PDB file of N, CA, C and O in Angstrom:
ATOM      1  N   MET A   1     -85.046  83.078 -70.749  1.00  0.00           N
ATOM      2  CA  MET A   1     -83.970  83.874 -70.221  1.00  0.00           C
ATOM      3  C   MET A   1     -84.467  85.316 -70.088  1.00  0.00           C
ATOM      4  O   MET A   1     -85.069  85.855 -71.017  1.00  0.00           O
ATOM      5  N   ASN A   2     -84.219  85.924 -68.958  1.00  0.00           N
ATOM      6  CA  ASN A   2     -84.599  87.313 -68.743  1.00  0.00           C
ATOM      7  C   ASN A   2     -83.381  88.208 -68.841  1.00  0.00           C
ATOM      8  O   ASN A   2     -82.286  87.834 -68.421  1.00  0.00           O
ATOM      9  N   VAL A   3     -83.576  89.383 -69.393  1.00  0.00           N
ATOM     10  CA  VAL A   3     -82.497  90.344 -69.521  1.00  0.00           C
ATOM     11  C   VAL A   3     -82.470  91.236 -68.290  1.00  0.00           C
ATOM     12  O   VAL A   3     -83.453  91.337 -67.556  1.00  0.00           O
ATOM     13  N   ASN A   4     -81.335  91.879 -68.077  1.00  0.00           N
ATOM     14  CA  ASN A   4     -81.202  92.837 -66.987  1.00  0.00           C
ATOM     15  C   ASN A   4     -81.837  94.145 -67.445  1.00  0.00           C
ATOM     16  O   ASN A   4     -81.338  94.779 -68.374  1.00  0.00           O
ATOM     17  N   LYS A   5     -82.930  94.558 -66.806  1.00  0.00           N
ATOM     18  CA  LYS A   5     -83.644  95.748 -67.262  1.00  0.00           C
ATOM     19  C   LYS A   5     -82.879  97.037 -67.013  1.00  0.00           C
ATOM     20  O   LYS A   5     -83.271  98.088 -67.520  1.00  0.00           O
ATOM     21  N   PHE A   6     -81.802  96.983 -66.248  1.00  0.00           N
ATOM     22  CA  PHE A   6     -81.004  98.174 -65.977  1.00  0.00           C
ATOM     23  C   PHE A   6     -79.873  98.347 -66.989  1.00  0.00           C
ATOM     24  O   PHE A   6     -79.176  99.362 -66.958  1.00  0.00           O
ATOM     25  N   LYS A   7     -79.678  97.384 -67.877  1.00  0.00           N
ATOM     26  CA  LYS A   7     -78.674  97.478 -68.941  1.00  0.00           C
ATOM     27  C   LYS A   7     -79.398  97.570 -70.282  1.00  0.00           C
ATOM     28  O   LYS A   7     -80.556  97.172 -70.399  1.00  0.00           O
ATOM     29  N   ASP A   8     -78.706  98.099 -71.289  1.00  0.00           N
ATOM     30  CA  ASP A   8     -79.278  98.147 -72.628  1.00  0.00           C
ATOM     31  C   ASP A   8     -79.584  96.723 -73.082  1.00  0.00           C
ATOM     32  O   ASP A   8     -78.770  95.817 -72.902  1.00  0.00           O
ATOM     33  N   HIS A   9     -80.772  96.532 -73.676  1.00  0.00           N
ATOM     34  CA  HIS A   9     -81.158  95.208 -74.133  1.00  0.00           C
ATOM     35  C   HIS A   9     -82.130  95.331 -75.294  1.00  0.00           C
ATOM     36  O   HIS A   9     -82.631  96.415 -75.591  1.00  0.00           O
ATOM     37  N   LEU A  10     -82.386  94.219 -75.935  1.00  0.00           N
ATOM     38  CA  LEU A  10     -83.255  94.155 -77.099  1.00  0.00           C
ATOM     39  C   LEU A  10     -84.330  93.110 -76.845  1.00  0.00           C
ATOM     40  O   LEU A  10     -84.024  91.974 -76.482  1.00  0.00           O
ATOM     41  N   ILE A  11     -85.585  93.492 -77.034  1.00  0.00           N
ATOM     42  CA  ILE A  11     -86.703  92.561 -76.918  1.00  0.00           C
ATOM     43  C   ILE A  11     -87.288  92.388 -78.316  1.00  0.00           C
ATOM     44  O   ILE A  11     -87.666  93.362 -78.966  1.00  0.00           O
ATOM     45  N   ILE A  12     -87.359  91.150 -78.767  1.00  0.00           N
ATOM     46  CA  ILE A  12     -87.879  90.851 -80.094  1.00  0.00           C
ATOM     47  C   ILE A  12     -89.253  90.210 -79.939  1.00  0.00           C
ATOM     48  O   ILE A  12     -89.408  89.228 -79.213  1.00  0.00           O
ATOM     49  N   ILE A  13     -90.254  90.772 -80.625  1.00  0.00           N
ATOM     50  CA  ILE A  13     -91.604  90.215 -80.642  1.00  0.00           C
ATOM     51  C   ILE A  13     -91.813  89.658 -82.051  1.00  0.00           C
ATOM     52  O   ILE A  13     -92.171  90.407 -82.960  1.00  0.00           O
ATOM     53  N   PRO A  14     -91.594  88.357 -82.243  1.00  0.00           N
ATOM     54  CA  PRO A  14     -91.704  87.804 -83.600  1.00  0.00           C
ATOM     55  C   PRO A  14     -93.154  87.698 -84.062  1.00  0.00           C
ATOM     56  O   PRO A  14     -94.053  87.363 -83.291  1.00  0.00           O
ATOM     57  N   GLU A  15     -93.350  87.994 -85.338  1.00  0.00           N
ATOM     58  CA  GLU A  15     -94.682  87.929 -85.944  1.00  0.00           C
ATOM     59  C   GLU A  15     -95.114  86.484 -86.174  1.00  0.00           C
ATOM     60  O   GLU A  15     -96.282  86.141 -85.987  1.00  0.00           O
ATOM     61  N   ASP A  16     -94.168  85.641 -86.579  1.00  0.00           N
ATOM     62  CA  ASP A  16     -94.477  84.242 -86.844  1.00  0.00           C
ATOM     63  C   ASP A  16     -93.267  83.384 -86.499  1.00  0.00           C
ATOM     64  O   ASP A  16     -92.236  83.901 -86.069  1.00  0.00           O
ATOM     65  N   ASP A  17     -93.392  82.080 -86.687  1.00  0.00           N
ATOM     66  CA  ASP A  17     -92.318  81.167 -86.304  1.00  0.00           C
ATOM     67  C   ASP A  17     -91.056  81.381 -87.120  1.00  0.00           C
ATOM     68  O   ASP A  17     -89.953  81.196 -86.605  1.00  0.00           O
ATOM     69  N   ALA A  18     -91.192  81.766 -88.376  1.00  0.00           N
ATOM     70  CA  ALA A  18     -90.014  82.018 -89.213  1.00  0.00           C
ATOM     71  C   ALA A  18     -89.196  83.180 -88.642  1.00  0.00           C
ATOM     72  O   ALA A  18     -87.969  83.101 -88.593  1.00  0.00           O
ATOM     73  N   ASN A  19     -89.850  84.239 -88.219  1.00  0.00           N
ATOM     74  CA  ASN A  19     -89.142  85.370 -87.607  1.00  0.00           C
ATOM     75  C   ASN A  19     -88.501  84.971 -86.286  1.00  0.00           C
ATOM     76  O   ASN A  19     -87.411  85.440 -85.958  1.00  0.00           O
ATOM     77  N   ARG A  20     -89.173  84.105 -85.525  1.00  0.00           N
ATOM     78  CA  ARG A  20     -88.610  83.633 -84.265  1.00  0.00           C
ATOM     79  C   ARG A  20     -87.334  82.834 -84.521  1.00  0.00           C
ATOM     80  O   ARG A  20     -86.353  82.980 -83.791  1.00  0.00           O
ATOM     81  N   GLN A  21     -87.345  81.992 -85.551  1.00  0.00           N
ATOM     82  CA  GLN A  21     -86.176  81.193 -85.876  1.00  0.00           C
ATOM     83  C   GLN A  21     -85.009  82.068 -86.326  1.00  0.00           C
ATOM     84  O   GLN A  21     -83.859  81.781 -85.991  1.00  0.00           O
ATOM     85  N   ILE A  22     -85.287  83.127 -87.076  1.00  0.00           N
ATOM     86  CA  ILE A  22     -84.238  84.067 -87.488  1.00  0.00           C
ATOM     87  C   ILE A  22     -83.637  84.735 -86.261  1.00  0.00           C
ATOM     88  O   ILE A  22     -82.417  84.868 -86.162  1.00  0.00           O
ATOM     89  N   ALA A  23     -84.479  85.156 -85.327  1.00  0.00           N
ATOM     90  CA  ALA A  23     -83.995  85.811 -84.108  1.00  0.00           C
ATOM     91  C   ALA A  23     -83.145  84.860 -83.275  1.00  0.00           C
ATOM     92  O   ALA A  23     -82.120  85.266 -82.727  1.00  0.00           O
ATOM     93  N   ILE A  24     -83.558  83.604 -83.174  1.00  0.00           N
ATOM     94  CA  ILE A  24     -82.770  82.624 -82.418  1.00  0.00           C
ATOM     95  C   ILE A  24     -81.427  82.395 -83.101  1.00  0.00           C
ATOM     96  O   ILE A  24     -80.405  82.283 -82.423  1.00  0.00           O
ATOM     97  N   GLY A  25     -81.410  82.323 -84.423  1.00  0.00           N
ATOM     98  CA  GLY A  25     -80.151  82.182 -85.149  1.00  0.00           C
ATOM     99  C   GLY A  25     -79.232  83.358 -84.916  1.00  0.00           C
ATOM    100  O   GLY A  25     -78.026  83.178 -84.754  1.00  0.00           O
ATOM    101  N   PHE A  26     -79.777  84.551 -84.898  1.00  0.00           N
ATOM    102  CA  PHE A  26     -78.971  85.737 -84.620  1.00  0.00           C
ATOM    103  C   PHE A  26     -78.446  85.699 -83.192  1.00  0.00           C
ATOM    104  O   PHE A  26     -77.288  86.037 -82.949  1.00  0.00           O
ATOM    105  N   GLN A  27     -79.286  85.290 -82.245  1.00  0.00           N
ATOM    106  CA  GLN A  27     -78.892  85.226 -80.836  1.00  0.00           C
ATOM    107  C   GLN A  27     -77.785  84.193 -80.620  1.00  0.00           C
ATOM    108  O   GLN A  27     -76.923  84.384 -79.761  1.00  0.00           O
ATOM    109  N   ASN A  28     -77.798  83.118 -81.376  1.00  0.00           N
ATOM    110  CA  ASN A  28     -76.814  82.049 -81.223  1.00  0.00           C
ATOM    111  C   ASN A  28     -75.573  82.230 -82.084  1.00  0.00           C
ATOM    112  O   ASN A  28     -74.699  81.363 -82.083  1.00  0.00           O
ATOM    113  N   ALA A  29     -75.473  83.331 -82.817  1.00  0.00           N
ATOM    114  CA  ALA A  29     -74.321  83.563 -83.694  1.00  0.00           C
ATOM    115  C   ALA A  29     -73.043  83.645 -82.863  1.00  0.00           C
ATOM    116  O   ALA A  29     -73.006  84.360 -81.862  1.00  0.00           O
ATOM    117  N   PRO A  30     -71.993  82.923 -83.265  1.00  0.00           N
ATOM    118  CA  PRO A  30     -70.756  82.929 -82.486  1.00  0.00           C
ATOM    119  C   PRO A  30     -70.105  84.312 -82.416  1.00  0.00           C
ATOM    120  O   PRO A  30     -69.435  84.625 -81.432  1.00  0.00           O
ATOM    121  N   ALA A  31     -70.291  85.136 -83.438  1.00  0.00           N
ATOM    122  CA  ALA A  31     -69.675  86.465 -83.443  1.00  0.00           C
ATOM    123  C   ALA A  31     -70.316  87.388 -82.410  1.00  0.00           C
ATOM    124  O   ALA A  31     -69.710  88.386 -82.020  1.00  0.00           O
ATOM    125  N   LEU A  32     -71.513  87.076 -81.966  1.00  0.00           N
ATOM    126  CA  LEU A  32     -72.218  87.928 -81.011  1.00  0.00           C
ATOM    127  C   LEU A  32     -71.616  87.826 -79.619  1.00  0.00           C
ATOM    128  O   LEU A  32     -71.540  88.830 -78.910  1.00  0.00           O
ATOM    129  N   GLY A  33     -71.197  86.661 -79.220  1.00  0.00           N
ATOM    130  CA  GLY A  33     -70.629  86.468 -77.891  1.00  0.00           C
ATOM    131  C   GLY A  33     -71.709  86.181 -76.872  1.00  0.00           C
ATOM    132  O   GLY A  33     -72.852  86.613 -77.021  1.00  0.00           O
ATOM    133  N   GLU A  34     -71.338  85.446 -75.833  1.00  0.00           N
ATOM    134  CA  GLU A  34     -72.319  85.015 -74.841  1.00  0.00           C
ATOM    135  C   GLU A  34     -72.884  86.178 -74.041  1.00  0.00           C
ATOM    136  O   GLU A  34     -74.079  86.195 -73.747  1.00  0.00           O
ATOM    137  N   ALA A  35     -72.051  87.151 -73.683  1.00  0.00           N
ATOM    138  CA  ALA A  35     -72.525  88.283 -72.886  1.00  0.00           C
ATOM    139  C   ALA A  35     -73.551  89.109 -73.656  1.00  0.00           C
ATOM    140  O   ALA A  35     -74.556  89.532 -73.086  1.00  0.00           O
ATOM    141  N   GLN A  36     -73.310  89.338 -74.928  1.00  0.00           N
ATOM    142  CA  GLN A  36     -74.256  90.111 -75.730  1.00  0.00           C
ATOM    143  C   GLN A  36     -75.502  89.302 -76.056  1.00  0.00           C
ATOM    144  O   GLN A  36     -76.586  89.872 -76.188  1.00  0.00           O
ATOM    145  N   ALA A  37     -75.372  87.986 -76.188  1.00  0.00           N
ATOM    146  CA  ALA A  37     -76.538  87.144 -76.466  1.00  0.00           C
ATOM    147  C   ALA A  37     -77.513  87.189 -75.295  1.00  0.00           C
ATOM    148  O   ALA A  37     -78.719  87.037 -75.489  1.00  0.00           O
ATOM    149  N   ARG A  38     -77.004  87.395 -74.087  1.00  0.00           N
ATOM    150  CA  ARG A  38     -77.881  87.485 -72.915  1.00  0.00           C
ATOM    151  C   ARG A  38     -78.621  88.814 -72.868  1.00  0.00           C
ATOM    152  O   ARG A  38     -79.529  88.981 -72.053  1.00  0.00           O
ATOM    153  N   GLN A  39     -78.253  89.758 -73.722  1.00  0.00           N
ATOM    154  CA  GLN A  39     -78.907  91.061 -73.785  1.00  0.00           C
ATOM    155  C   GLN A  39     -80.113  91.033 -74.726  1.00  0.00           C
ATOM    156  O   GLN A  39     -80.763  92.060 -74.920  1.00  0.00           O
ATOM    157  N   ILE A  40     -80.419  89.876 -75.310  1.00  0.00           N
ATOM    158  CA  ILE A  40     -81.524  89.730 -76.254  1.00  0.00           C
ATOM    159  C   ILE A  40     -82.587  88.825 -75.647  1.00  0.00           C
ATOM    160  O   ILE A  40     -82.284  87.723 -75.187  1.00  0.00           O
ATOM    161  N   GLN A  41     -83.821  89.287 -75.646  1.00  0.00           N
ATOM    162  CA  GLN A  41     -84.946  88.482 -75.169  1.00  0.00           C
ATOM    163  C   GLN A  41     -85.914  88.301 -76.331  1.00  0.00           C
ATOM    164  O   GLN A  41     -86.329  89.273 -76.962  1.00  0.00           O
ATOM    165  N   ILE A  42     -86.270  87.053 -76.608  1.00  0.00           N
ATOM    166  CA  ILE A  42     -87.204  86.745 -77.683  1.00  0.00           C
ATOM    167  C   ILE A  42     -88.533  86.363 -77.050  1.00  0.00           C
ATOM    168  O   ILE A  42     -88.627  85.362 -76.340  1.00  0.00           O
ATOM    169  N   SER A  43     -89.552  87.159 -77.308  1.00  0.00           N
ATOM    170  CA  SER A  43     -90.888  86.906 -76.770  1.00  0.00           C
ATOM    171  C   SER A  43     -91.559  85.786 -77.560  1.00  0.00           C
ATOM    172  O   SER A  43     -91.108  85.449 -78.654  1.00  0.00           O
ATOM    173  N   PRO A  44     -92.630  85.205 -77.021  1.00  0.00           N
ATOM    174  CA  PRO A  44     -93.369  84.185 -77.788  1.00  0.00           C
ATOM    175  C   PRO A  44     -93.958  84.765 -79.075  1.00  0.00           C
ATOM    176  O   PRO A  44     -94.167  85.973 -79.188  1.00  0.00           O
ATOM    177  N   VAL A  45     -94.220  83.889 -80.036  1.00  0.00           N
ATOM    178  CA  VAL A  45     -94.785  84.304 -81.326  1.00  0.00           C
ATOM    179  C   VAL A  45     -96.123  84.992 -81.092  1.00  0.00           C
ATOM    180  O   VAL A  45     -96.985  84.475 -80.381  1.00  0.00           O
ATOM    181  N   ALA A  46     -96.285  86.172 -81.702  1.00  0.00           N
ATOM    182  CA  ALA A  46     -97.506  86.960 -81.499  1.00  0.00           C
ATOM    183  C   ALA A  46     -98.638  86.498 -82.410  1.00  0.00           C
ATOM    184  O   ALA A  46     -99.800  86.522 -82.004  1.00  0.00           O
ATOM    185  N   GLY A  47     -98.322  86.082 -83.627  1.00  0.00           N
ATOM    186  CA  GLY A  47     -99.364  85.590 -84.528  1.00  0.00           C
ATOM    187  C   GLY A  47     -99.897  86.618 -85.493  1.00  0.00           C
ATOM    188  O   GLY A  47    -101.108  86.716 -85.686  1.00  0.00           O
ATOM    189  N   GLY A  48     -99.019  87.385 -86.101  1.00  0.00           N
ATOM    190  CA  GLY A  48     -99.446  88.360 -87.109  1.00  0.00           C
ATOM    191  C   GLY A  48     -99.070  89.780 -86.718  1.00  0.00           C
ATOM    192  O   GLY A  48     -98.802  90.084 -85.555  1.00  0.00           O
ATOM    193  N   TYR A  49     -99.061  90.649 -87.743  1.00  0.00           N
ATOM    194  CA  TYR A  49     -98.641  92.028 -87.526  1.00  0.00           C
ATOM    195  C   TYR A  49     -99.515  92.748 -86.504  1.00  0.00           C
ATOM    196  O   TYR A  49     -99.001  93.424 -85.612  1.00  0.00           O
ATOM    197  N   SER A  50    -100.819  92.607 -86.628  1.00  0.00           N
ATOM    198  CA  SER A  50    -101.709  93.323 -85.705  1.00  0.00           C
ATOM    199  C   SER A  50    -101.541  92.814 -84.280  1.00  0.00           C
ATOM    200  O   SER A  50    -101.682  93.585 -83.330  1.00  0.00           O
ATOM    201  N   SER A  51    -101.242  91.536 -84.117  1.00  0.00           N
ATOM    202  CA  SER A  51    -100.999  90.991 -82.780  1.00  0.00           C
ATOM    203  C   SER A  51     -99.692  91.524 -82.196  1.00  0.00           C
ATOM    204  O   SER A  51     -99.617  91.798 -80.998  1.00  0.00           O
ATOM    205  N   VAL A  52     -98.661  91.674 -83.033  1.00  0.00           N
ATOM    206  CA  VAL A  52     -97.401  92.272 -82.569  1.00  0.00           C
ATOM    207  C   VAL A  52     -97.656  93.691 -82.072  1.00  0.00           C
ATOM    208  O   VAL A  52     -97.172  94.087 -81.012  1.00  0.00           O
ATOM    209  N   ARG A  53     -98.416  94.444 -82.847  1.00  0.00           N
ATOM    210  CA  ARG A  53     -98.750  95.819 -82.449  1.00  0.00           C
ATOM    211  C   ARG A  53     -99.501  95.834 -81.123  1.00  0.00           C
ATOM    212  O   ARG A  53     -99.200  96.642 -80.244  1.00  0.00           O
ATOM    213  N   ASP A  54    -100.475  94.943 -80.978  1.00  0.00           N
ATOM    214  CA  ASP A  54    -101.247  94.900 -79.740  1.00  0.00           C
ATOM    215  C   ASP A  54    -100.387  94.507 -78.545  1.00  0.00           C
ATOM    216  O   ASP A  54    -100.505  95.099 -77.472  1.00  0.00           O
ATOM    217  N   VAL A  55     -99.514  93.501 -78.726  1.00  0.00           N
ATOM    218  CA  VAL A  55     -98.615  93.093 -77.638  1.00  0.00           C
ATOM    219  C   VAL A  55     -97.724  94.258 -77.247  1.00  0.00           C
ATOM    220  O   VAL A  55     -97.539  94.529 -76.060  1.00  0.00           O
ATOM    221  N   PHE A  56     -97.173  94.947 -78.231  1.00  0.00           N
ATOM    222  CA  PHE A  56     -96.293  96.070 -77.940  1.00  0.00           C
ATOM    223  C   PHE A  56     -97.038  97.180 -77.205  1.00  0.00           C
ATOM    224  O   PHE A  56     -96.559  97.680 -76.187  1.00  0.00           O
ATOM    225  N   LEU A  57     -98.192  97.563 -77.707  1.00  0.00           N
ATOM    226  CA  LEU A  57     -98.933  98.675 -77.107  1.00  0.00           C
ATOM    227  C   LEU A  57     -99.482  98.344 -75.726  1.00  0.00           C
ATOM    228  O   LEU A  57     -99.612  99.237 -74.888  1.00  0.00           O
ATOM    229  N   ASN A  58     -99.808  97.078 -75.471  1.00  0.00           N
ATOM    230  CA  ASN A  58    -100.381  96.703 -74.182  1.00  0.00           C
ATOM    231  C   ASN A  58     -99.339  96.389 -73.117  1.00  0.00           C
ATOM    232  O   ASN A  58     -99.583  96.618 -71.932  1.00  0.00           O
ATOM    233  N   ASP A  59     -98.184  95.870 -73.519  1.00  0.00           N
ATOM    234  CA  ASP A  59     -97.233  95.376 -72.537  1.00  0.00           C
ATOM    235  C   ASP A  59     -96.000  96.249 -72.303  1.00  0.00           C
ATOM    236  O   ASP A  59     -95.422  96.199 -71.217  1.00  0.00           O
ATOM    237  N   PHE A  60     -95.583  97.040 -73.277  1.00  0.00           N
ATOM    238  CA  PHE A  60     -94.292  97.676 -73.157  1.00  0.00           C
ATOM    239  C   PHE A  60     -94.270  99.163 -72.820  1.00  0.00           C
ATOM    240  O   PHE A  60     -93.285  99.599 -72.224  1.00  0.00           O
ATOM    241  N   PRO A  61     -95.261  99.970 -73.146  1.00  0.00           N
ATOM    242  CA  PRO A  61     -95.144 101.406 -72.851  1.00  0.00           C
ATOM    243  C   PRO A  61     -94.926 101.735 -71.371  1.00  0.00           C
ATOM    244  O   PRO A  61     -94.151 102.637 -71.052  1.00  0.00           O
ATOM    245  N   ARG A  62     -95.592 101.022 -70.472  1.00  0.00           N
ATOM    246  CA  ARG A  62     -95.419 101.338 -69.051  1.00  0.00           C
ATOM    247  C   ARG A  62     -93.997 101.037 -68.586  1.00  0.00           C
ATOM    248  O   ARG A  62     -93.492 101.710 -67.687  1.00  0.00           O
ATOM    249  N   ASN A  63     -93.341 100.039 -69.180  1.00  0.00           N
ATOM    250  CA  ASN A  63     -91.953  99.717 -68.813  1.00  0.00           C
ATOM    251  C   ASN A  63     -90.953 100.648 -69.461  1.00  0.00           C
ATOM    252  O   ASN A  63     -89.827 100.776 -68.981  1.00  0.00           O
ATOM    253  N   MET A  64     -91.344 101.302 -70.541  1.00  0.00           N
ATOM    254  CA  MET A  64     -90.425 102.175 -71.262  1.00  0.00           C
ATOM    255  C   MET A  64     -90.436 103.606 -70.726  1.00  0.00           C
ATOM    256  O   MET A  64     -89.578 104.408 -71.096  1.00  0.00           O
ATOM    257  N   ARG A  65     -91.382 103.931 -69.873  1.00  0.00           N
ATOM    258  CA  ARG A  65     -91.468 105.306 -69.358  1.00  0.00           C
ATOM    259  C   ARG A  65     -90.405 105.603 -68.359  1.00  0.00           C
ATOM    260  O   ARG A  65     -90.344 106.716 -67.835  1.00  0.00           O
TER     261      ARG A  65
END
């Protein structure tokens, strides 16, 4: 699922599968609502803290400018 880049949104880069599962549970929480759940994008598992840092530094700064 892709988020609308023109609206406020949250991108989660999970370090491992456990973090990904927590993020999916949060995204599927009934209190969040369907419209707000679509504002969350969960990226594939990065595979460790240093990999999360590398993914963030390589992929996101140009989109955040």
